[in-house]
C-alpha positions in Angstrom: 0.0 0.0 0.0 1.1 3.5 -0.7 1.0 6.2 2.0 2.0 9.8 2.4 5.8 9.4 2.8 6.4 10.0 -0.9 4.9 13.5 -0.5 7.3 14.3 2.4 10.5 13.6 0.6 11.4 17.2 -0.2 11.7 19.9 2.4 9.1 22.2 0.8 5.6 20.8 0.0 3.9 21.6 -3.3 1.7 24.8 -3.1 -1.9 24.2 -2.1 -4.4 24.3 -4.9 -6.5 27.5 -5.0 -9.7 25.6 -4.0 -8.1 24.0 -1.0 -6.6 27.3 0.1 -10.1 28.9 -0.1 -11.7 26.0 1.8 -8.9 26.1 4.4 -9.4 29.8 5.0 -13.2 29.2 5.4 -12.5 26.4 7.9 -10.1 28.6 9.9 -12.7 31.3 10.1 -15.5 28.9 11.2 -16.4 28.6 14.9 -16.3 25.3 16.8 -19.7 24.0 17.9 -20.4 24.6 21.6 -19.3 21.8 24.0 -21.6 22.8 26.9 -24.6 21.0 25.5 -25.8 17.6 26.7 -24.4 14.6 24.8 -27.7 14.2 22.9 -27.3 17.5 21.1 -23.5 17.1 20.3 -22.1 15.7 17.1 -19.1 13.6 17.9 -16.7 12.4 15.2 -15.2 8.9 15.8 -11.9 8.4 13.9 -9.5 5.5 13.2 -6.4 5.5 11.1 -4.4 2.9 9.2 -0.6 3.2 9.4 2.5 1.1 8.7 3.6 1.4 12.3 3.2 3.4 15.6 5.8 6.1 15.1 4.4 9.2 13.3 8.0 10.5 12.6 9.0 7.5 10.5 5.9 5.5 9.6 3.3 6.1 7.0 -0.3 7.2 7.3 -2.2 5.0 4.8 -5.9 5.8 5.4 -8.5 7.4 7.7 -12.0 6.4 8.6 -14.5 8.5 10.5 -18.2 8.4 11.4 -20.4 10.7 13.3 -22.5 10.0 16.5 -25.3 12.4 17.3 -28.4 12.0 19.4 -26.8 8.8 20.7 -27.1 7.3 17.2 -24.4 6.2 14.8 -25.0 8.0 11.5 -23.8 5.7 8.7 -24.6 8.4 6.1 -22.4 10.8 8.0 -19.2 9.0 7.4 -15.9 9.4 5.5 -13.3 7.0 4.3 -9.9 8.1 2.9 -7.4 5.9 1.1 -4.3 7.9 0.3 -3.2 5.3 -2.3 -6.1 6.6 -4.4 -4.3 9.9 -4.8 -1.6 8.2 -6.9 1.3 10.7 -7.4 -0.9 13.8 -7.3 -0.2 16.0 -4.2 -3.3 18.1 -4.9 -5.5 15.0 -4.6 -4.0 14.4 -1.1 -4.6 18.0 -0.2 -8.3 17.7 -1.2 -8.6 14.5 0.8 -7.2 16.2 3.9 -9.4 19.2 3.4 -12.4 16.9 3.1 -11.6 15.5 6.5 -11.4 18.9 8.1 -14.7 19.9 6.6 -16.2 16.6 7.7 -15.0 17.0 11.3 -16.2 20.7 11.3 -14.3 21.3 14.6 -16.5 18.8 16.5 -15.1 16.8 19.4 -13.1 13.8 18.2 -13.1 10.4 19.7 -10.5 7.7 19.1 -8.6 4.9 20.8 -5.2 6.2 22.0 -5.0 9.9 21.2 -1.1 10.0 21.3 -1.1 7.5 18.4 -3.9 8.9 16.3 -3.3 12.5 17.1 0.4 12.4 16.3 -0.2 11.1 12.7 -2.9 13.7 12.0 -0.8 16.5 13.5 2.1 15.6 11.4 0.3 15.5 8.1 -1.6 18.7 8.6 1.5 20.5 9.8 3.5 19.4 6.8 0.8 19.8 4.1 -1.2 22.7 5.4 1.1 24.4 8.0 -1.8 23.8 10.4 -1.4 23.0 14.1 -4.2 20.5 14.3 -5.4 20.4 17.9 -9.0 19.2 18.1 -10.8 18.5 21.4 -10.1 14.8 22.0 -12.0 12.1 23.9 -9.7 9.1 24.4 -11.6 5.8 24.8 -8.4 4.0 25.8 -8.3 6.0 29.1 -12.0 6.7 29.6 -13.3 3.1 29.3 -11.4 1.9 32.4 -12.3 5.1 34.2 -16.0 4.7 33.7 -16.2 0.9 33.5 -14.1 0.1 36.6 -16.0 -3.2 37.0 -14.5 -4.4 33.6 -10.9 -3.2 33.9 -8.7 -1.0 36.0 -6.1 0.0 33.4 -5.6 0.6 29.7 -6.4 -2.5 27.8 -6.3 -3.6 24.1 -9.3 -2.5 22.1 -10.4 -6.1 21.6 -10.7 -6.5 25.4 -13.5 -3.9 25.5 -15.1 -5.3 22.4 -15.4 -8.7 24.1 -16.3 -7.7 27.7 -19.0 -5.3 26.5 -20.5 -7.9 24.3 -19.8 -6.7 20.8 -18.9 -8.9 17.8 -15.5 -8.0 16.6 -15.3 -10.7 14.0 -12.3 -12.8 13.3 -9.0 -11.7 11.7 -7.9 -8.3 10.8 -10.7 -5.7 10.6 -11.0 -3.0 7.9 -10.7 0.6 9.2 -14.3 1.4 8.7 -15.4 -1.7 10.6 -13.0 -0.7 13.4 -14.4 2.8 13.6 -18.0 1.5 13.7 -17.0 -0.7 16.7 -15.4 2.3 18.4 -18.7 4.2 17.8 -20.6 1.4 19.5 -18.3 1.5 22.5 -18.7 5.3 22.6 -22.5 4.9 22.7 -22.2 2.7 25.7 -19.7 5.0 27.3 -22.1 8.0 26.9 -24.8 6.1 28.9 -22.3 5.3 31.7 -20.9 8.9 31.6 -24.4 10.5 31.9 -25.1 8.2 34.9 -22.1 9.7 36.6 -23.1 13.3 35.8 -20.5 13.6 33.1 -23.3 14.8 30.8 -21.8 17.4 28.5 -19.1 17.3 25.8 -17.0 19.7 27.8 -17.2 17.5 31.0 -16.4 14.4 28.9 -13.3 16.0 27.4 -12.2 17.1 30.8 -12.8 13.6 32.2 -10.7 12.1 29.4 -7.8 14.5 30.1 -8.0 13.8 33.8 -8.2 10.1 33.3 -5.1 10.1 31.1 -3.2 12.3 33.4 -4.0 10.4 36.6 -3.4 7.0 35.2 -0.1 8.0 33.6 1.0 9.7 36.8 0.1 6.8 39.0 
């Protein structure tokens, strides 16, 4: 599979196409949605990535899958799948794929499994292609699940542990990225119910809880 490394070989990236520049300026000027609403009213974006390894400095980003959750429902028609191999050798095609992801996210809170892993790859590609410091508001399931489901685990566990103990069907063998992101969305639905029961009932409080869980568990 081809990833993005071929576009990072030279020190200076190709200029952004005019349509991408215009869209990026519009995105920069847009306001993030409020995070003080109850979960039911918030659009969350669940994201998963495909890479050749775990190190964003030397490994390649191959693809991205994302799906929205709103009103406690997974929205299959509000989803995006990016395969960077489809861009061939055209940097402008990559730029349009990356811009499509920014527009899809629309500055909504983002949910993933292991923010340091997912975030580092996205930060690198947006910095190198767009000159953008990509810093969304993250919810990290890897830390929040053991924090809110203490009866199931007391520490960070592999994703498949949560799929099994919470009764989901993860299938057999390696999953496609979109299948993985849909499973993450199901886990997130369950987490929202548990969070609301503990008065963590807004996006802002969930983001804060995610940060606190990560900090406390790393510290102790």
